[in-house]
Each structure stands twice: as structure tokens, then as C-alpha cells.
C-alpha positions in Angstrom: -49.6 4.0 110.9 -51.7 2.8 108.0 -49.5 2.0 105.2 -50.7 2.7 101.8 -49.5 0.4 98.6 -49.8 2.1 95.4 -49.9 -0.5 92.2 -48.9 1.6 90.1 -46.0 1.8 90.6 -45.6 -1.6 90.9 -46.9 -2.9 88.0 -45.2 -0.3 86.0 -42.0 -1.9 85.9 -43.8 -6.0 85.0 -44.9 -4.0 82.0 -42.3 -2.6 80.5 -40.5 -5.7 81.2 -42.9 -7.3 79.0 -43.3 -4.8 76.2 -39.8 -5.3 76.3 -40.0 -9.1 75.2 -42.4 -8.5 73.1 -40.2 -6.3 71.0 -37.6 -8.8 71.1 -39.8 -12.0 69.7 -40.9 -9.5 66.9 -36.9 -8.6 65.2 -36.5 -12.7 66.1 -39.2 -13.1 63.7 -38.5 -10.3 61.1 -34.6 -11.8 61.0 -35.7 -15.4 60.4 -37.8 -14.1 57.9 -35.8 -12.1 56.1 -32.9 -14.5 55.8 -34.7 -17.5 53.8 -35.5 -14.5 51.6 -32.5 -13.6 50.9 -31.1 -17.1 50.3 -33.9 -17.9 48.2 -32.9 -14.7 46.3 -29.2 -16.4 45.8 -30.7 -19.5 44.5 -33.2 -18.1 42.0 -32.8 -18.7 38.1 -32.9 -14.9 37.5 -29.9 -14.4 39.9 -27.8 -17.2 38.2 -28.6 -15.9 34.9 -27.5 -12.4 35.7 -24.1 -13.7 37.1 -23.5 -16.3 33.9 -24.6 -13.5 30.8 -21.2 -11.2 31.2 -19.2 -15.0 30.8 -21.1 -16.2 27.8 -20.8 -12.6 26.1 -16.6 -12.5 27.0 -16.6 -15.9 25.9 -18.1 -15.5 22.6 -15.6 -12.3 21.8 -13.2 -14.1 20.9 -14.7 -16.7 18.1 -16.1 -13.2 16.6 -12.5 -11.7 16.6 -11.1 -14.5 15.1 -13.7 -15.2 12.4 -13.5 -11.0 11.4 -9.3 -11.4 10.7 -9.6 -14.8 9.4 -11.9 -12.8 6.8 -9.8 -9.7 6.5 -6.8 -12.0 5.6 -8.5 -13.5 3.0 -9.7 -10.5 1.5 -5.9 -8.8 1.7 -4.8 -12.2 0.3 -7.0 -11.9 -2.4 -6.2 -8.3 -3.1 -2.8 -9.1 -3.1 -2.9 -12.2 -5.3 -4.5 -9.9 -7.8 -2.7 -6.9 -7.9 0.3 -9.4 -8.6 -1.6 -11.0 -11.6 -2.1 -7.7 -13.0 1.1 -7.0 -12.6 2.3 -10.1 -14.1 -0.4 -9.8 -16.8 1.5 -6.1 -17.8 5.0 -7.2 -17.9 3.9 -10.7 -19.8 2.3 -8.2 -22.5 4.6 -6.3 -22.5 7.8 -8.4 -23.2 5.5 -9.9 -25.6 5.2 -6.7 -27.7 9.3 -5.7 -27.6 9.4 -9.7 -28.7 6.8 -9.9 -31.3 8.1 -6.2 -32.7 11.9 -7.2 -32.7 10.5 -10.3 -35.1 8.3 -8.2 -37.0 11.3 -5.9 -37.9 13.7 -8.8 -38.8 10.8 -10.8 -40.5 9.9 -7.1 -42.9 13.8 -7.4 -44.5 13.5 -10.5 -45.8 10.3 -10.3 -47.1 10.8 -6.7 -48.8 14.4 -8.3 -50.0 14.8 -10.9 -52.9 17.6 -11.6 -55.2 16.5 -13.3 -59.0 19.5 -15.5 -58.2 18.7 -16.7 -54.9 14.8 -16.8 -55.3 13.7 -20.5 -53.7 16.3 -19.2 -50.5 14.4 -16.6 -50.2 11.2 -18.2 -50.2 12.5 -20.8 -47.8 12.9 -17.7 -45.4 9.3 -16.2 -46.0 7.6 -19.3 -45.3 9.8 -20.3 -42.5 8.9 -17.0 -40.5 5.2 -17.0 -41.7 2.5 -19.2 -40.3 -1.7 -19.1 -40.4 -3.3 -17.0 -43.2 -0.5 -15.6 -44.3 1.6 -18.5 -44.9 -1.1 -20.5 -47.0 -1.3 -17.7 -49.4 2.0 -17.2 -49.8 2.3 -20.7 -50.8 0.0 -20.5 -53.1 0.9 -17.6 -55.1 5.0 -18.4 -54.9 5.5 -20.3 -57.8 3.9 -17.8 -60.1 5.8 -15.0 -58.3 8.9 -16.5 -58.6 9.1 -17.4 -62.2 8.4 -13.2 -62.9 10.8 -11.9 -60.6 13.3 -14.4 -62.3 12.0 -13.4 -65.9 12.8 -9.5 -64.7 15.7 -9.9 -62.8 14.7 -8.3 -60.0 16.1 -7.3 -56.6 14.8 -5.9 -53.7 16.6 -4.6 -50.3 14.0 -3.6 -48.0 15.4 -1.3 -44.6 12.8 -0.8 -41.2 12.7 3.1 -41.3 10.1 2.9 -38.2 8.1 0.5 -36.3 5.5 0.3 -33.7 3.1 -1.7 -31.4 -0.5 -1.1 -32.2 -1.6 -4.0 -30.5 -0.4 -6.3 -27.7 -1.3 -9.8 -26.2 0.7 -12.5 -24.5 0.5 -14.6 -27.3 -0.6 -11.6 -30.7 0.9 -8.8 -31.3 -0.1 -6.3 -33.8 2.4 -4.3 -35.7 3.0 -1.2 -38.1 6.2 -0.9 -39.7 7.5 2.1 -42.3 9.9 0.3 -44.7 12.1 1.6 -47.4 12.6 -0.6 -50.3 15.3 -0.1 -53.1 14.0 -2.1 -56.2 15.4 -2.9 -59.6 15.1 -4.9 -62.4 15.6 -5.0 -66.5 13.1 -2.5 -67.1 14.3 -0.1 -64.0 18.1 -1.2 -64.2 18.1 2.2 -61.7 17.4 1.5 -58.3 14.3 3.5 -56.7 13.5 3.8 -52.9 9.4 2.9 -52.6 8.4 3.3 -49.2 5.5 0.7 -47.9 3.5 0.9 -44.7 3.4 -2.3 -43.7 0.7 -3.7 -40.8 1.9 -7.4 -39.7 0.1 -9.4 -37.6 2.7 -11.6 -35.4 1.6 -14.4 -33.3 3.4 -17.1 -30.9 4.0 -20.8 -32.5 5.5 -23.0 -31.1 8.0 -19.9 -29.0 8.4 -18.5 -32.0 6.8 -15.0 -32.9 5.5 -15.8 -36.5 3.5 -13.7 -39.3 0.1 -14.8 -39.5 -1.1 -11.4 -41.4 0.5 -9.0 -44.1 -1.4 -5.9 -44.7 -0.3 -3.1 -46.8 -3.0 -0.6 -45.6 
């Protein structure tokens, strides 16, 4: 009996084994080639920059925020200071107007009241409440006026009927006054009433409000 050997059958397992080994070798080579690429990607500068970028932005935000808050605080303080100054200035001007008006009312009565028997005393009171231009003018004319009042036995008494502040600043105030003046002399023994409108400029001098200009508009 003859035995026939099938060579194809015997070689098939060997070929299958060789193919399997080649596949494993190929996979191993691909894995070893992939691992360095991943490591290189992790160590690349671009990867580091992309990782560090959020940290840099985050760290810069607090500085920017502090600067913005500081700027807003400066603006707020400046605004509050300006408003405070405006309020102080308005209050100061109002108070100056009130004080100057009171001083002008009192001085108008001194200025429009005269007694021929007390001329020197009256003149001293007038000069005491005057300053600047008006004081100079009154001093120059007082000698002639004094003699005229004495010769005519003149008397006068002034009363402020109404007054108002026309303009005001912390150290200068203009006051308008209406004054009724009762006047008598040797020619007119019976007193008569004269109403005068006076524009008086008051200036703050050495802590006192004094008349620097007196006009009869």
C-alpha cells in the first residue's frame, strides 16, 4: 500500500505561524514609533505655552482689577471733594450776604442820621463803618459838611424800610436799601420825610463788614 504525503497540508501551519509572527512584529514597531511622538508632543514648547497661557491671563487679572478700582476711587473722591467745596462755597456766600446785609442796614441808619449838636460824634461813627473809596471821599468833605450842618441846625433820622442783597461773594456784597429820612433845619422847622434809594457795597475788612462805596442811583 502506497502512502501519499500532502505537502500543502504540512506547510499550511508553518505559513500561518510565520504570518502571525510578522503581524506581532509590525504592531510592536508601530507602538514603539507612537510612544516617542507622544512624549515629544508633551515636551514641545507649544504645549508648554498653551498650558501656561491661562495661568498668565489669570494672574494678570487681579492687577488690572486693582488698577480699575483705584481709578474709580480717585474719581469718586474727587467728585465728593468738588461737591463738598461747592456746598461750602454756597454756604459761605449765603452767610456773607446775611452778615453784610445786617451791617449795611445798621450803617445806613448811621449815615442818614445826624444831630447838629453831636456832629463830631456822628462823623466818627460814619468813618468807623467806612473803608476804601467812600472813607476817603467822606473824610475830604467832612470839614465843609460839618460847618454846613452846624450853621443850619440840621437834624435827620434815617430808618431802613427794606433791603436786599444784589450780589454776593465771600468778601464783597452789594446791598440795595430803601431808607426813609426825617429831615429838619432852620429853613424847614417841621420835619419832612425823604425816601432815598441807596446802593451800598460792603467789604469784609479785618473781620468787619464796612461800606466801601455808597451810591444814590
